[in-house]
C-alpha positions in Angstrom: 59.4 -106.1 100.7 58.8 -104.0 98.2 56.0 -104.6 95.6 58.3 -105.6 92.6 60.0 -108.2 95.2 56.9 -109.6 96.3 55.2 -109.5 92.9 58.5 -111.7 91.3 58.5 -113.7 95.1 54.3 -114.6 93.7 55.4 -115.7 90.3 58.0 -117.7 91.4 55.8 -119.6 93.4 53.3 -120.1 90.9 56.1 -121.1 88.6 57.1 -123.8 90.8 54.0 -125.2 91.9 52.8 -125.7 88.5 56.0 -127.3 87.8 55.9 -129.2 90.3 52.7 -130.8 89.7 54.0 -131.6 86.0 56.4 -133.1 86.9 54.3 -135.3 89.8 52.1 -135.8 86.7 49.4 -135.2 88.6 47.5 -133.8 85.1 46.7 -135.9 82.7 48.2 -134.6 79.2 46.6 -131.9 77.0 44.9 -130.7 80.5 43.6 -127.1 80.3 45.4 -124.7 82.8 42.9 -122.2 83.5 44.1 -119.2 85.1 41.2 -118.4 87.8 41.3 -122.4 88.6 44.8 -121.8 89.5 44.8 -118.5 91.1 42.6 -120.1 93.4 44.3 -123.1 94.0 48.0 -121.4 94.8 46.0 -118.0 96.0 47.9 -115.3 94.2 46.7 -112.9 91.5 45.9 -114.0 88.1 49.1 -112.1 86.9 52.0 -114.0 88.6 49.8 -117.0 87.2 50.5 -115.9 83.6 54.2 -114.9 84.2 54.2 -118.6 85.4 52.3 -119.9 82.2 54.7 -118.1 80.0 57.5 -119.6 81.4 56.5 -123.0 81.6 56.0 -122.3 77.8 59.2 -121.1 76.7 60.4 -124.1 78.5 58.1 -126.6 76.3 56.0 -128.0 79.2 52.7 -125.6 78.8 51.4 -124.4 75.4 49.7 -121.9 74.8 47.0 -121.3 71.8 45.9 -117.3 71.3 42.3 -117.3 72.0 42.2 -120.6 74.1 44.4 -120.8 77.0 47.3 -122.6 78.0 47.4 -126.6 78.3 49.4 -129.1 79.6 51.7 -130.2 76.1 51.2 -133.8 74.9 52.6 -136.7 72.9 50.8 -138.9 70.5 51.9 -142.6 71.2 53.2 -142.1 67.2 54.8 -139.5 68.4 56.8 -141.1 71.1 57.7 -144.0 69.2 59.3 -141.2 65.9 61.0 -138.9 68.7 62.7 -142.4 70.8 63.3 -144.0 67.5 65.5 -141.0 66.0 66.9 -140.5 69.2 67.8 -143.9 69.6 69.5 -143.9 65.8 71.6 -140.8 66.7 72.8 -141.4 70.0 73.8 -144.6 69.3 75.5 -143.9 66.6 77.4 -141.3 69.2 77.9 -143.3 71.7 79.9 -145.2 69.1 81.7 -142.2 67.5 82.5 -141.4 71.2 84.3 -145.0 72.0 86.8 -144.1 69.5 87.0 -139.8 69.9 86.3 -139.3 73.8 88.8 -137.2 75.6 90.4 -138.3 79.1 88.9 -135.2 80.7 85.7 -136.0 79.2 85.9 -139.9 80.4 86.5 -138.4 83.8 83.6 -135.8 83.7 81.0 -138.6 82.6 82.4 -140.8 85.7 82.0 -137.6 87.6 78.8 -137.5 86.6 77.5 -140.9 87.5 79.2 -140.4 90.7 76.6 -137.3 91.4 73.7 -139.3 89.9 74.3 -142.2 92.5 74.7 -139.6 95.1 71.2 -138.5 94.8 69.4 -141.7 94.2 71.3 -142.5 97.7 69.7 -139.9 99.0 66.2 -140.8 98.4 64.3 -139.6 94.9 60.9 -139.4 96.5 60.5 -135.1 96.2 60.6 -133.2 92.9 63.9 -131.3 93.7 65.8 -134.8 94.2 64.1 -135.9 90.2 64.8 -132.2 88.9 68.5 -132.8 89.9 68.4 -136.3 88.5 67.1 -134.7 85.1 70.0 -131.9 85.3 72.7 -134.3 85.9 71.3 -137.0 83.1 70.8 -134.4 80.5 74.4 -133.2 81.3 75.8 -136.7 80.7 74.1 -137.2 77.4 75.4 -133.8 76.3 79.0 -135.0 77.2 78.8 -138.0 74.8 77.7 -136.2 72.0 80.4 -133.9 72.5 82.7 -136.9 72.6 81.8 -137.9 69.3 83.2 -134.8 67.6 80.5 -134.1 65.3 78.8 -131.1 64.8 76.5 -131.9 62.5 75.5 -135.2 65.1 74.9 -132.3 67.8 72.6 -130.4 65.5 70.9 -133.0 64.5 70.1 -134.2 68.1 69.6 -130.9 69.2 66.2 -130.9 66.7 65.4 -134.6 67.4 65.8 -134.7 71.3 62.1 -132.8 73.4 64.3 -131.7 76.5 60.5 -131.2 78.4 59.9 -135.2 76.9 63.0 -136.2 78.6 62.6 -134.0 81.8 58.9 -136.0 82.4 60.0 -139.5 81.6 62.6 -139.3 84.1 60.8 -137.8 86.9 57.8 -141.1 86.2 61.1 -143.6 86.6 60.1 -145.9 89.6 62.7 -147.4 91.5 63.6 -150.6 89.5 63.5 -147.7 86.2 66.1 -145.1 88.1 68.5 -148.0 89.0 68.8 -149.4 85.7 69.5 -146.1 83.9 72.2 -145.6 86.8 73.9 -148.8 85.5 73.5 -147.8 81.9 75.6 -144.6 82.3 78.0 -146.3 84.5 78.3 -149.0 81.6 78.4 -146.5 79.0 81.2 -144.7 81.0 83.1 -147.9 80.9 82.5 -149.2 77.7 84.0 -145.8 76.6 87.3 -146.5 79.0 87.4 -149.7 76.8 87.6 -147.7 73.2 85.1 -150.4 72.5 82.7 -148.7 70.1 80.0 -152.4 69.7 80.0 -152.3 73.4 79.2 -148.3 73.7 76.3 -148.5 70.9 74.1 -151.7 72.3 74.3 -150.1 75.8 73.0 -146.7 74.5 70.4 -148.2 72.4 69.3 -150.7 75.8 69.3 -147.3 77.8 66.9 -145.1 75.5 65.0 -148.3 74.6 64.4 -148.4 78.7 63.2 -144.7 78.6 61.2 -145.3 76.1 59.1 -148.4 77.0 58.7 -146.1 80.7 57.1 -143.6 79.1 54.3 -146.1 77.2 54.1 -147.5 80.5 53.0 -144.4 82.1 51.1 -142.3 79.6 49.6 -145.0 77.3 49.8 -148.1 79.4 51.9 -150.3 77.1 54.2 -152.7 78.5 55.8 -153.8 81.8 59.1 -154.0 83.2 60.6 -156.8 85.4 60.1 -156.3 88.7 
């Protein structure tokens, strides 16, 4: 292996190691991510650590402050309430529009994504890669719904409001009950679009996002409990 390839391999290893711990919520929000500590724990030099942290900063999972170093991104309870509140308003409206404007190909795509997510769940969601795959499919599902609304202004507004790193971490903390509820919501949304029922679609999207909000508050701030 050449020096460049070896360096690239170490940087990728560091990136996956750090990201895995973030998505497993093994560090509290706002936790400092010191290069020296990570270098010792992962067993690589500081350079790959620095590259991994830079990559995670670009993804929004880490924030790097000049002369202070890197730390895990954190959101206050107020931030969560505001983000999920705005998202609920925008995406619920998008679901309402989509029920009236969705194309056959988009509807088929939603059902295909439901099938794909359910296959992941059936295979088991204990490892990080499965949670990452679910998150990716979930993002695709919501993107299709917004596209089906056929409103460029709405898509632009959602891109400003929806913080993908927060979505990523939210889905990674779901327990089995919350995962199954999310799968049921996705399937019901697809059915509502098939029925062309805007009221049904809007109400399910509201419930879906409200459940995500509750899960985040439950894990991060100990607020609220979901039924067993």
